[in-house]
N, C-alpha and C positions, 0 to 999 in steps of 0.2 A: 830597217828592212825586216818584213814580216817572214817568219820562218816557214818553210814550206813542208807538207807531207812527205815525209823521207821514206815511208813504208806503205804497204798495202792497207787499205781500210779494211776493219774486222767488224763484224756484226755477232752479237751475243748469241751463244748456242741457246739460250733461253726465247729467242726471238721466236714468235708464231709464223704462220705462213701468211699472214695478212701484210707483212712487210711495213708495219707501223713502228718503226725503231730507228735508233741512232747507230752510226759506224764511227769507229774511232782508229786513227792512224797515229804513229808516232812523228813528230816533227824534227826538223834538223837540229833543233836546239834542245832536244830532250823533253819537249813538252808534248801536247796532244792536239790533234784537230778533229773537231767532232762534226758530223754532218747527219742530216736526215736521208734515211735510206730509200725515202720515196721520191725525193727529188735531189739527186746527186750534183745537178748542174748548178744548184744556189751556192752561195758563198759558204764556207764553214765556219764554225766557231773555233778560234785558237786559243789554248791556254799555255801559259809559261809553265816549266817544270814545277816549281814552289807551289803554285795554286793547284795544279792537277794533283801533286801529293796530298795537298791539304783536303781536296775533294775526296780522295780515295781513303784517306783515314778517317773521315767524317761518315763513310757508308757502313 
């Protein structure tokens, strides 16, 4: 079963007015769901908790 977004999608405060960015929401398993802010009807990418934490550590 794929975890669903469990919270609202949020966009970075660094996003400009042109809407070319991604939105991130927590998932029911503690991971994250990432989608394109220009086309929110397309499927999102889902990351399990461990890979998401690894991504954040690498930034």
